[in-house]
Every structure is written in C-alpha cells, then in structure tokens.
Backbone as a ProteinNet text record, in pm:
[ID]
protein_1_A
[PRIMARY]
MSNPDSSLKDIAFFLDRDGTINKDVGYLHQIEHFELIPGSARAIKLLNDQRFRVILVTNQSGIGVGLYTFDDLKKVNDEMTRQLALQGAHIDAFYASPFHPEGRGEFQHPNHPDRKPNPGMLLRAIEEWHIDPRASWMIGDRSVDVQAGRRAGTKTCQVRSGIGGPTMDPDADLVADDLLEAVQLILNSSLESTL
[TERTIARY]
4004.2	4115.7	4091.6	3964.8	3934.9	3971	4018.7	4041.1	3917.6	3867.7	3734.9	3736.1	3836.9	3845.7	3886.1	3795.8	3817.6	3902.2	3924.3	4018.6	4153	4196.5	4321.7	4345.7	4479.9	4503.1	4589.5	4558.2	4628.8	4758.6	4859.3	4981.7	4953.1	4984.2	4959.8	5084	5104.6	5205	5127	5144	5083.2	5189.7	5142.9	5224.9	5169.8	5277	5249.5	5234.9	5183.1	5153.4	5271.3	5269.2	5355.4	5497.6	5586.1	5724.6	5767.2	5664.7	5678.6	5642.7	5518.9	5462.4	5489.4	5445.7	5471	5553	5594.3	5683.1	5599.5	5675.3	5606.3	5619	5519.9	5518.3	5468	5426.8	5354.8	5208.6	5126	4984.7	4931.5	4969.1	4925.9	4772.1	4720	4558.9	4525.6	4622	4590.4	4649	4578.9	4624.6	4742.4	4750.5	4875.1	5001.3	4987.8	5116.1	5166.4	5069.3	5092.8	5193.9	5302.2	5410.7	5454.9	5447.4	5499.3	5641.7	5711.5	5846.5	5880.3	5986.3	6033.4	6053.1	5992.5	5988.5	5888.6	5802.6	5706.5	5594.3	5554	5450.3	5497.3	5622.8	5685.8	5672.8	5716.3	5709.9	5590	5469.1	5337.7	5297.8	5337.5	5302.6	5363	5478.6	5546.3	5469.1	5421.2	5337.3	5210.3	5146.2	5018.7	5037.7	5161.3	5177.2	5198.3	5236.5	5253.2	5127.3	5021.3	4908.9	4886.7	4977.5	4983	4884.1	4828.6	4736.1	4818.2	4790.9	4855.6	4755.7	4786.1	4693.5	4767.4	4691.6	4748.4	4696.1	4793.7	4761.7	4829.1	4751.1	4806.5	4744.6	4841.2	4788.4	4760.3	4633.4	4597.2	4559	4642.7	4600.2	4564.5	4589.1	4554.9	4403.1	4337.3	4196.2	4136.5	4211.3	4176	4183.2	4293.9	4312.4	4257.2	4186.6	4107.2	4171.9	4282	4358	4297.6	4234.1	4157.9	4068.4	3979	3865.3	3876.8	3803.5	3797.8	3779.7	3706.6	3697.5	3817.8	3902.8	4027.3	4125.2	4117.2	4188.3	4159.4	4012.9	3975.2	4026	4021.2	4075.9	4225.4	4304.5	4433.4	4448.5	4392.7	4395.1	4342.6	4231.4	4188.5	4298.4	4379.3	4485.1	4597.6	4629.5	4727.1	4684.5	4561.5	4511.9	4530.8	4491.8	4493.3	4632.5	4749.4	4873.6	4935	4904.8	4931.8	4876.3	4757.6	4691.9	4756.8	4813.2	4893.5	5011.9	5056.6	5172.8	5130.2	5006.2	4962.6	4953.5	4950.5	4949.4	4821	4796.9	4678.4	4690.5	4617	4606.2	4474.9	4470.4	4349.7	4266.3	4316	4232	4306.6	4229.1	4281.8	4227	4322	4281.2	4351.3	4272.2	4330.5	4281.2	4368.1	4335.6	4342.8	4222.6	4227	4252.9	4285.8	4292.9	4420.2	4410	4531.9	4509.6	4595.5	4589.5	4544.2	4570.4	4517.2	4414.5	4338.9	4235	4115.1	4018.5	3902.4	3780.7	3690.2	3570.7	3602.2	3533.6	3544.1	3680	3756.2	3896.4	4001.9	3967	4053.8	4062.5	4179.2	4202.5	4361.1	4380.2	4521	4600.2	4535.6	4607.7	4527.4	4459.7	4369	4424.9	4356.5	4406	4436.6	4388.3	4409.5	4530.5	4569.7	4688.7	4818.1	4887.6	5008.9	5116	5187.3	5235.8	5133.2	5016.1	4917.3	4869.8	4837	4827.5	4671.2	4586.3	4447.5	4401.3	4462.1	4428	4478.6	4594.3	4636	4553.5	4526.1	4450.6	4298.7	4246.7	4117.2	4129.8	4234.1	4257.1	4291.6	4360.8	4392.6	4263.2	4173.6	4047.4	3954.7	3942.7	3857.4	3903.2	4043.5	4091.1	4142.2	4129.8	4175.2	4321.6	4396.4	4541.8	4619.6	4728.8	4819.2	4922.2	4922.3	5018.4	5169.8	5184	5320.6	5391.5	5320.3	5375.2	5367.8	5322	5302.3	5410.6	5410.2	5508	5441.2	5498.6	5462.8	5576.8	5561	5670.9	5638.6	5730.7	5710.4	5832.8	5828	5949.2	5966.8	5890.9	5899.9	5904.6	5950.3	5944.3	5806.6	5716.2	5571.3	5516.2	5564.9	5527.4	5579.7	5712.8	5781.6	5711.4	5673.7	5612.5	5480	5398.8	5258.9	5275.2	5365.5	5383.2	5413.7	5506.9	5545.2	5428.2	5352.4	5235.2	5131.3	5126.5	5023.4	5078.5	5204.4	5253.4	5314.7	5341.4	5403.8	5547.6	5618.4	5754.8	5756	5868.8	5869.3	5991.3	5969.1	6080.1	6061.9	6169.7	6182.4	6246.7	6196.3	6273	6327.1	6424	6485.9	6431.4	6321.8	6278.5	6194.1	6161	6080.6	6145.1	6071.5	6140.5	6179.7	6125	6174.2	6296.4	6332.9	6444.4	6579.9	6624	6764.4	6773.5	6653.7	6683.9	6600.8	6678.3	6628.3	6597.6	6474.2	6425.8	6503.9	6571.2	6645.7	6559.4	6432.5	6342.8	6305.4	6337.5	6295.4	6364.5	6295.2	6365.3	6437.7	6404.1	6498.2	6482.9	6594.9	6601.8	6643.1	6571.8	6595.1	6589.4	6643.3	6657.2	6510.4	6424.9	6290.4	6210.2	6080.6	5975.9	6035.5	6082.4	6109.2	6226.2	6325.6	6444.6	6379	6310	6244.7	6171.8	6085.7	5999.6	6102.8	6205.7	6291.1	6364.5	6408.8	6491.3	6398.5	6269.4	6195.5	6149.2	6108.2	6069.4	6191	6305.7	6423.3	6480.7	6425	6472.1	6378.7	6418.4	6342.8	6211.5	6105.5	5953.4	5934.2	5998.8	5977.2	6024.3	6145.8	6205.3	6180.7	6129.4	6102.1	5955.4	5876.8	5725.1	5645.1
21976.7	21988.4	22082.1	22107.1	22184.6	22099.1	22157.7	22077.3	22061.7	21929.6	21912.1	21964.9	21975.6	22044.7	22185.9	22270.8	22416.7	22461.7	22398.6	22447.8	22425.1	22344.9	22331.5	22435	22505.7	22586.8	22542.4	22580.7	22539	22630.5	22561.2	22649.6	22689.9	22821.7	22868.8	22929	22935.2	23004.2	23113.2	23249.7	23353.6	23389.9	23395.5	23421.7	23555.7	23633.3	23742.9	23696.7	23751.1	23698.5	23746.1	23865.7	23927.1	23939.5	23871.2	23869.2	23766.2	23682.4	23570.8	23447.4	23444.8	23327.5	23345.4	23450.5	23479.5	23602.3	23619.8	23725.7	23858.8	23964.1	24098.3	24168.3	24182.6	24265	24408.5	24439.9	24561.6	24573.7	24586.1	24594.2	24470.9	24358.6	24235.8	24226.3	24220.4	24198.4	24130.6	24081.4	23997.1	23866.4	23758.8	23619.6	23596.5	23645.8	23623.6	23676.5	23754.5	23814.2	23732.4	23638.5	23565.5	23458.8	23456.6	23355.6	23321.1	23187.1	23131.8	23164.6	23197.7	23195	23047.8	23003.9	22870	22822.6	22710.3	22646.6	22687.3	22792.9	22835	22726.4	22665.8	22573.1	22434	22403.3	22296.5	22343	22461.4	22499.7	22491.1	22536.2	22536.8	22386.5	22311	22175.3	22103.8	22139.3	22091.6	22127	22242.1	22289	22216.5	22203.7	22121.3	21973.5	21930.7	21777.1	21778.5	21881.8	21881.2	21919.8	21951.9	21991.5	22123.6	22214.1	22351	22426.3	22527.2	22620.8	22706.2	22731.3	22825.1	22933.5	23058.7	23168.5	23281.8	23317.9	23425.1	23564.1	23665.7	23798	23895.7	23978.5	24070.7	24200.1	24305	24441.5	24452	24494.4	24521.1	24657.8	24757.5	24893.3	24933.9	24847.6	24885.7	24885.8	24798.8	24809.9	24951.8	24980.5	25106.1	25224.1	25230.5	25359.6	25345.9	25226.3	25221.6	25165.6	25092.4	25033	24905.3	24828.7	24703.8	24680.1	24573	24550.7	24416.2	24393.7	24267.9	24148	24163.8	24055.7	24018.2	24118.5	24098.5	24019	24062.8	23989.8	23856.3	23822.7	23691.1	23600.9	23661.6	23588.5	23551.1	23630.5	23608.4	23506.8	23515.9	23429.9	23276.7	23283.2	23164.5	23089.5	23177.6	23121.8	23070.2	23140.9	23086.5	22952.8	22948.3	22817.2	22708.8	22740.1	22643.4	22594.3	22688.2	22657.9	22579.9	22608.9	22537.8	22397.3	22388.6	22253.1	22146.2	22208.7	22131.6	22067.4	22117.7	22072.4	22011.4	21985	21936.1	22013.9	22149.6	22246.6	22320.9	22378.3	22460.6	22561.2	22661.5	22774.7	22766.6	22773.3	22755.7	22867.7	22990.4	23110.7	23229.8	23315.4	23438.5	23570.9	23653.1	23790.5	23903.3	24003.9	24108.8	24242.9	24343.7	24468	24580.7	24642.2	24728.3	24864.6	24893.6	25030.3	25092	25226.2	25308.6	25467	25524.8	25663	25752.7	25715.4	25771.8	25706.6	25611.2	25530.3	25611.7	25550.8	25615.9	25591.3	25674	25640.7	25566.3	25446.1	25364.8	25311.5	25304.6	25252.7	25352.9	25472.5	25583.8	25584	25543.2	25540.2	25580.1	25661.4	25698.1	25585.8	25495.5	25396.6	25281.6	25206.4	25107.5	24992.6	24941.1	24826.6	24707.5	24691.2	24576	24584.5	24721	24728.6	24716.6	24611.8	24587.1	24707.6	24748.8	24676.2	24655.9	24699.3	24670.5	24533.2	24474.6	24329.7	24281.6	24368.2	24344.6	24216.3	24182.9	24065.8	23933.3	23941.9	23830.6	23819.1	23906.2	23906.6	23841.8	23881.7	23825.3	23665.1	23637.5	23500.7	23417.3	23474.7	23392.1	23363.8	23453.4	23442.9	23345.2	23357.7	23271.4	23126.5	23106.6	22975.7	22925.3	22983.1	22923.5	22892.1	22999.9	22988.2	23036.3	22963.4	22996.6	23085.7	23219.8	23305.2	23281.2	23238.1	23218.2	23107.6	23020.3	22906.3	22918	23020.2	23036.1	23154.6	23153.1	23227.5	23333.9	23441.6	23525	23548.2	23516.6	23509.3	23607.5	23704.3	23795.1	23869.8	23936.1	23989.1	24142.3	24188.9	24326.2	24358.9	24464.8	24499.8	24517.3	24555.2	24557.8	24417.3	24310.9	24190.2	24128.9	24169.4	24142.8	24216.9	24337	24423	24383.7	24341.8	24278.5	24147.4	24070.4	23953.9	23981.7	24064.6	24098.4	24155.6	24242.8	24293.2	24205	24086.4	23988.1	23875.3	23880	23791.3	23663.7	23666.1	23544.1	23571.3	23447.4	23452.6	23508.3	23563.2	23629.8	23590.3	23589.2	23562.5	23650.7	23713.4	23787.1	23723.1	23718.3	23653.8	23765	23728.6	23819.1	23801.9	23728.2	23701.8	23802.4	23906.5	24031.2	24153.5	24262.8	24384.4	24451.7	24393.2	24438.4	24368.9	24273.7	24185.6	24252.3	24343.7	24411.2	24462.2	24505.7	24576	24479.4	24423.3	24308.4	24392	24352.9	24413.3	24355	24429.9	24389.2	24300.8	24328.4	24257.3	24112.7	24086.7	23943.1	23839	23735.2	23619.5	23535.6	23546.9	23461.2	23533.9	23513.1	23567.7	23444	23441.8	23332.5	23391	23309.4	23359.8	23362.3	23256.6	23251.6	23175.5	23147.1	23077.2	22932.5	22878.8	22739.8	22716.1	22810.2	22802.6	22831.4	22931.4	22962.2	22847.5	22781.8	22667.2	22550.6	22521.3	22420.1	22452.6	22573.1	22606.5	22596.3	22642.7	22621.2	22477.5	22404.1	22261.1	22163.5	22215.3	22122.8	22156.9	22260.6	22295.3	22212.2	22196.5	22109.5	22179.9	22100.1	22138.3	22186.7	22120	22164.2	22310.2	22335.3	22471.3	22580.6	22539	22645.9	22669.3	22575	22594.5	22613.7
-4165.1	-4092.2	-3957.4	-3932	-3802.1	-3689.8	-3586	-3460.4	-3382.8	-3363.6	-3284.2	-3152.3	-3088.7	-2952.9	-2968.8	-2956	-2971.5	-2861	-2757.2	-2664.3	-2693.1	-2791.6	-2846.3	-2962.2	-2956	-3049.6	-3158.7	-3279	-3394.7	-3409.4	-3478.8	-3536.8	-3664.7	-3704.6	-3833.9	-3881.9	-4017.4	-4089.7	-4162.4	-4127.8	-4195.5	-4305.6	-4432.7	-4547.7	-4612.4	-4648.9	-4736.6	-4873	-4974.6	-5105.9	-5209.6	-5249.9	-5352.1	-5289.2	-5360	-5319.4	-5226.1	-5179.1	-5087	-5151.3	-5211.4	-5270.6	-5413.3	-5475.9	-5610.7	-5650.9	-5764.8	-5804.7	-5786.2	-5732.3	-5715.1	-5843.3	-5919.2	-6040.2	-6021.4	-5909.6	-5880.8	-5905.4	-5804	-5820.1	-5913.2	-5889.9	-5956.6	-5966	-6080.7	-6085.1	-6206	-6292.3	-6408.4	-6394.7	-6419.9	-6400.2	-6485.5	-6608	-6706.5	-6635.2	-6541.6	-6472.1	-6341.9	-6308.8	-6178.8	-6213.5	-6122.6	-6136.8	-6000.2	-5971	-5846.1	-5837.3	-5718.4	-5702.6	-5678.2	-5763.9	-5748.7	-5599.5	-5580.4	-5447.5	-5347.6	-5375.1	-5278.9	-5274.8	-5387.6	-5365.1	-5283.9	-5301	-5224.2	-5082.1	-5050.3	-4915.1	-4848.5	-4928.8	-4873.9	-4852.9	-4936	-4935	-4811.7	-4785.4	-4652.3	-4535.1	-4531.2	-4423.4	-4414.8	-4534.4	-4546	-4485.6	-4516.3	-4487.7	-4331.3	-4272.9	-4125.1	-4057.9	-4137.6	-4087	-4004.9	-4064	-3994.9	-4079.9	-4028.7	-4103.9	-4189.4	-4320.8	-4402.8	-4437.9	-4383.4	-4401.8	-4471	-4581.1	-4659.3	-4612.8	-4582.9	-4528.1	-4632.2	-4698.8	-4792.5	-4788.3	-4812.1	-4836.7	-4976.9	-5007.3	-5156.1	-5164.6	-5152.7	-5171.2	-5304.9	-5402.7	-5545.4	-5549.6	-5469.2	-5470.1	-5409	-5297.9	-5231.8	-5321.4	-5407.3	-5484.6	-5628	-5645.6	-5776.2	-5885.6	-5874	-5978.3	-6027.1	-5943.6	-5970.8	-5870	-5878.1	-5813.5	-5722.7	-5617.5	-5537.3	-5642.6	-5744.2	-5835.6	-5900	-5933.6	-5992.9	-5904.9	-5775.5	-5673.2	-5651.8	-5660.6	-5649.8	-5765	-5880.8	-6005.9	-5982.4	-5931.6	-5897.1	-5807.9	-5705.4	-5584.3	-5631.1	-5722.3	-5787	-5857.7	-5933.5	-6030.7	-5933	-5830.5	-5728.8	-5672.2	-5637.8	-5574.3	-5674.5	-5805.8	-5916.1	-5924.1	-5944.7	-5958.5	-5842.1	-5717.1	-5593.8	-5602	-5634.1	-5628.9	-5721.6	-5839.2	-5941.9	-5863.3	-5754.6	-5685.4	-5545.9	-5538.1	-5415	-5281	-5312.9	-5197.3	-5192.8	-5068.9	-5066.9	-4954.8	-4966.8	-4852.5	-4786.4	-4656.1	-4588.6	-4585.2	-4583.3	-4575.7	-4636.8	-4689.2	-4760.6	-4683.5	-4636.3	-4578.1	-4654.7	-4691.5	-4780.8	-4724.6	-4722.4	-4671.3	-4790	-4825.2	-4940.7	-4887	-4768.9	-4720.3	-4741.2	-4752.5	-4778.8	-4748.3	-4698.8	-4669	-4789.3	-4917.8	-5025.6	-5093.9	-5030.4	-5095.3	-5116.4	-5180.5	-5226	-5148.4	-5110	-5024.9	-4914.8	-4896.4	-4768.7	-4740.1	-4851.3	-4855.4	-4797	-4791	-4742.5	-4589.7	-4545.5	-4400.8	-4374.5	-4270.1	-4244	-4193.5	-4122.8	-4060.7	-4011	-4114.2	-4079.8	-4005.4	-3900.4	-3832.2	-3910.7	-4018.9	-4109.1	-4191.9	-4219.1	-4317.1	-4249.2	-4282.2	-4236	-4246.1	-4148	-4041.9	-3920.3	-3936.2	-3823.7	-3831.1	-3719.7	-3709.5	-3730	-3777.4	-3776.3	-3850.3	-3971.4	-4033	-3956.9	-3898	-3825.3	-3701.7	-3638	-3515	-3539.9	-3650.8	-3686.6	-3714.6	-3795.6	-3841.7	-3705.2	-3607.9	-3489.8	-3404.5	-3417.3	-3335.9	-3415.9	-3545.1	-3626.4	-3649	-3657.1	-3676.4	-3536.4	-3426.5	-3285.4	-3304	-3338.7	-3368.8	-3240.4	-3208.6	-3099.3	-3159	-3136.8	-3202.4	-3166.1	-3035.8	-2977.4	-3048.8	-3104.1	-3172.1	-3317.1	-3370.4	-3512.5	-3561.3	-3710.7	-3765.8	-3880.8	-3899.1	-4013.4	-4096.4	-4221.2	-4319.3	-4430.8	-4460.4	-4571.5	-4617.5	-4723.5	-4777.3	-4735.6	-4650	-4613.7	-4465.3	-4427.3	-4276.8	-4221.9	-4321.4	-4264	-4223.5	-4299.6	-4263.2	-4111.7	-4102.4	-3970.8	-3860.9	-3881.1	-3775.7	-3750.4	-3841.1	-3835.4	-3741.9	-3776.4	-3703.2	-3549.6	-3535.9	-3397.9	-3312.4	-3380.6	-3309	-3278	-3364	-3346.8	-3252.1	-3207.5	-3109.2	-3167.4	-3303.3	-3375	-3384.8	-3423.3	-3460	-3599.6	-3644.8	-3779.2	-3856.9	-3993.4	-4093	-4199.8	-4249.7	-4356.2	-4468.7	-4594.7	-4705	-4804.6	-4868.7	-4963.5	-5098.3	-5120.2	-5260	-5325	-5239.5	-5289.7	-5302.1	-5333.3	-5359.9	-5221.5	-5116.6	-4983.6	-4926.6	-5004.3	-4964.1	-4936.1	-5015	-4986.2	-4842.4	-4771	-4653.9	-4545.5	-4464.7	-4366.3	-4226.1	-4179	-4054.4	-3938.1	-3859.2	-3753.8	-3651.5	-3648.1	-3567.5	-3605.2	-3719.9	-3763	-3687.2	-3652	-3584.8	-3670.4	-3793	-3894.8	-4024.9	-4106.8	-4233.4	-4331.5	-4443.7	-4557.6	-4681.7	-4769.8	-4918.6	-4980.4	-4947	-4999.7	-4913.9	-4952.8	-4861.4	-4835.4	-4932.5	-4921	-4817	-4817.5	-4718.2	-4599.4	-4579.6	-4455.4	-4379.2	-4464.3	-4412.1	-4376.3	-4451.3	-4430.3	-4291.8	-4290.4	-4157.5	-4046	-4050	-3932.3	-3899.4	-4002.4	-3976	-3938.1	-3985.6	-3954.3	-3809.4	-3752.6	-3606.8	-3522.9	-3399.7	-3303.9	-3287.7	-3308	-3287.3	-3155.9	-3054.3	-2919	-2883.3	-2942.8	-2913.7	-2998.6	-3135.5	-3242.5	-3246	-3249.1	-3281.9	-3141.4
[MASK]
+++++++++++++++++++++++++++++++++++++++++++++++++++++++++++++++++++++++++++++++++++++++++++++++++++++++++++++++++++++++++++++++++++++++++++++++++++++++++++++++++++++++++++++++++++++++++++++++++++

C-alpha cells in the first residue's frame, strides 16, 4: 500500500485505542478484557477500503508506572489485530507512549513529547509514512486526542464512546457518538472540501 511516488502524501486517520476502538476498562493489559466497541471494526474497514492509512496512537502510561509490560501491550494489540481481521479490517501502524510524570526509570518524564496531548507520536508517523496532516484526521474520546491532533496539524474528531466522552473539547472539528459515526460523517462529506 506504500505510495511509489514519495513526493505524494497519503491521508491518514490517527486513532486512539481505548474508548475509541475498544472499550476502556482502565489499564487494559489482558486479552480476555479486550472488547471492540460495536461498529469500530466496520469503521476501520471503511477507511481501509478507501485506502487511507489507519494509524493507532495511544498513551500507555501503565507501562511507565509498572502495571504491565510492552509484551502485555503487544499481546493486546495482537488480539485487536486478530479481531479486526475477522471483520476484514486492519491497522497500518501502532505507536504507543509509555511515558508519565510518575513513571519509573527511563519512562519518568514531566511532559514527554510523545505523550498526548503532545503530538510526538503523530509527528513521527507523519514523517515515517509520508502523511499530509492537513488532509488527515485524529479521532479519539478525550481532549488530549483533540489537542494532539491540533498540534500535529490534523483535523480532529472527539467521540463520546469512551470515558472522556461526557466532556467535549470545544476545539474539536467534529463530535460523534462513536468511531463508526465519525468515519461515516467524514466519508459522506465532500472529499474535496473535507479531506
């Protein structure tokens, strides 16, 4: 799916994980607790079908504070990949930030550039995947997702499906009930004016 002409920029949908793709159970690190939010696999498949990049960007402070490991994270992401594949959907790339002000050792950082609302993960993905941020979207359930997207230069959508849902960020370009509604609203809009 890589664009053979590196001078052309791809459009990406940057997605938060917990509360956006799957139910937020708090420090998810066991596959038996992983559950897709209804419609999220369909939403991702719609993006795949349009050949947009789908890139996951997630804060994982549970690693930083010692609640679980990168291996636990990989197992959960592998389970998500498996469940999405059953519905014909896939994620192109995964980015995770373990940093936290109260983290341990190398993961202790007062304000790491990768930890949302900072845009570090998005900026790295934009460079590595040759993404046009102005034509791309960040979708998540919390204000930190909206702010990370804004700082990276993308359009932003906040969804109500996670624990951050009751409080909508006034800076969000779009608000939707869940990922499927967000994707449908974006794709149903004129591609020329919205993307």
